[in-house]
C-alpha positions, 0 to 999 in steps of 0.5 A: 589523124595526120600527125605533125612533127614539131622541130625546134620549138615553135614553128609558125611563131616567130618568137625568139632566140638570144645571145648573152653578154655580161655587162655591169662586171662581176664576171663569173663570180657575180656581184659583191656585196662590198659596201656594207649592206645586208645580204649575202657577200656575193650573188652568182651571176646567172647563165641565161639559155633557151628552153621551150618557146618563148622561155628564158632559163636561168641557172647558178650555183648557190651562194653559201650564205643565201636562203633564196633568190629573186630574178629581176628584168629591165625589159627594154634595157632602159625601164630599170629592174623590177621583180619577175619571180617571187622567192626561189628556195636555196638549192633549186638553181634554176628558173625559167621565165616566159616572155613576149620574145620580140619585146625583149631584144634588149632585156637585161636580168639580175639575180638577187641572192638574199637571206634574213638580212637583205639581198645582194645583186648580181651582175646583169646579163643582157640579150642580144644578137639576132635571136634566130638560134631558138626560133622554132617552127611547125612542119607537117608530119606527112607534108606534100608540096602545095598544101599551103600549111600556114596559110591562115593562123589563129590564136586563142585570147590566151595564146594557149590554142593556135589553129593553122589552115592548110588549104591546099591539103589533100585529105589524109590519104592524099585522095581529095585533091586541095580539099584542104584541112585545119590543124589544131595545136595546144600549149601546155602549163610548160609552154610546150605544144602538141598537135590536138586535132586534124580537122576537114569538111564533112563533105570535102570536095576537090579544091574546096579550099576549106581552111583558107580562113579561120577564127577562134573563140577567146577560149579557143573552143570554138572554131570557124573555117572557111571554104570559099570554093566549096560548090554545093547549093544548100542555104542556110545552117546544116541544110540537108543538101549538104552533100559533095556536089558541084551544083554551084561552083565556088559558092563557098561555105563555112564549118563550126567545130566545138571542143568538148571537155575530153579535148576532141573536136566536133563539127557543130554546123554547116553554114551557107549563105542565105542567098547561095549563088555561083562564084560568091566566095562565101567564107573568104574572110571570117571574124568571130567574137570572143564568146563564139556566139557571133560569127561574120562572114564574108563574101567579096564576090556576092552580086546583089544591089540590095543596101544596108541590112537584110535587104533583097539578096536575090537582086544580082544587079551588082557585080562582085559588090560583095556582102557579109552575113552575121550568124548567131548561136543560141544557148543550146548550141544552135546556130542561125542566120541573123543579118545580111549586110551590105553597104549604104551605096553599093556599086560593082566591083567594091568586093566589100567582105574581102576582110572582116573583123569583130571586137570582143562582144561582137557588136562592132564590126570592121569590113574591108574592101579592095575598091573602097576602104573599109567600113565599121558597123555597129550592132544595137540591143535589138541586134540591128546592125547600122553603118557607123563609118566608111574609111577610104584612103585611096582605091588603087592602093587596096586600102581595107585588104586587111582589118583587125579591131581591138577588144573594145572595138575603139582601135582599128588597124587597116592595111593597104598593101599596094600603098605607094609612098616612098616614105619609111617608119612611122607618120612619114609622107603619104605620097611602088606597092611598097604598102602602108598600114593605119591606125584609127581610134574611136571616141566616145561619141563614136567618132573615128580619126586617124592616129597613125600611118605606118611604113616598114622601116625598109620600105621597098617596092612590091614589098606588100607591107600591109598585106596581113595585120593583127592587133592584141586585145588592148590594141597596143600592139600591132604586127604587120607583114609584108610576105614579099619583102626580099631581106636575107636576114634571120631572127629578130632585128637583123640587116635589113639592107640585104635584099637578096632573098626575094619575097622571103617575107618579114614581119613588123611589130609596133607598139603604142605607149600611154601617151597614144605615140606608136613606134617599132619595136621589132623586124622579124624573119624567119629562122630558115630565111629562104626566097619565096617562102612568104613569111608573114602571108598570115599573123596572129597575136594573143590577147596579151601580145605575147605570142605571135603566130606567123604563116609562111605558106610557101616554106619548102623545107623537108624537114 
């Protein structure tokens, strides 16, 4: 197994660091109970430091008349303080608090010292600064130039399993050029990460690009991996003709792996299109339902002129029109082809299937194209799929390059990385290639409407904002990348005006409030920003939005 070294803390997860400032007085002596209220006479101000990934570590010296303590948090500096811990016994003197760090850049904390008569507040401490020092990153233990580690990332819903594609990797012994690999990492109860698996194709071939696309089930126990340049002429599921042959150049394939109770991974299925053909790029995009039993596979260069569901896949009359294939897994773990899906109005070079996303139950599917927008399909109780809507905001904008659905399927994010408006921020003028992202919402009647239009807060020509997007389960947190953004800042919420690091890349995090209004939460850069790193080429959010994984496939340090 190829091993993996961990530097700092996280690696692909652009999460956070912090500097501390005291506010509210108190100094080193903490808060004083000088107003006659019950409780200890003083409460020590906690010292705040970084400990592990996404973790704030609070330490203090005990107050002599306290029996226990409580930590309170003001997450944005405006919402007020609420408890985030239970009772911490006297003598513990430490508490570690794991948070979504991009959402805690303005957080404040205080410690309550308590006894039988009441509690006394300490002075508060605040998070500030660039947050760069505690951003960690993963590097391969035996790295090679061009491995493209970080070309794709995928997180399980709980954020405890991370899959990372390295589609340019050359096998463990560098014997099969650009065959590709996938690394699987897991997080333990203390927040520490370790490599669990190094996966390659059962029929690895040169330039197959295994790992170019990946998808995880909600529990992280089922993993689909695309190899869109795979060349065999097999068809369907587990065809015996899956040897390493070059009969059908760049036809593409998908591999499904499952994790056993002993945490070992095994290949469960080798999946090909029902109409395998040269250059179709089957497996370029993948999406999986939460239970891992429904798999959508995009093949954006597929050529048939069929329309709707399960048409004639052998009719190659519409060059590069594209297709999506749906596969389902039964209770015995057997996979089968369910649906061959095309748009209702097929035309050449649409490249339908460039991006795909499934909701939690697998009954709503979003499909992106390069030439005609994004499509939404729904599945009924008889397993039949039908087109619900075509959303199209402009051919030249590459609207549909990326799509992401919320768990309930009612919120859809769509990226348009070559959108040309000069607007910045939220809901600006929709008027070169700076890029944009859009949010659509579906009502109870199945009707879709645009809810928001996003631009980067520092939009510039050729940034490609919207190249990759990801939503949390609720649809209330959205991360959008601009992997060609040129900012030289490091960490979170740094200087956005210094464009001296060409194509270093950036990520922007937005949140939606209970009134349906969106606002930018954070501007995220790597901790080691450098030109041409492509930070943000791939993205993934955990279900609760508390963990963000960011791939930088061209980062070139020798760490």
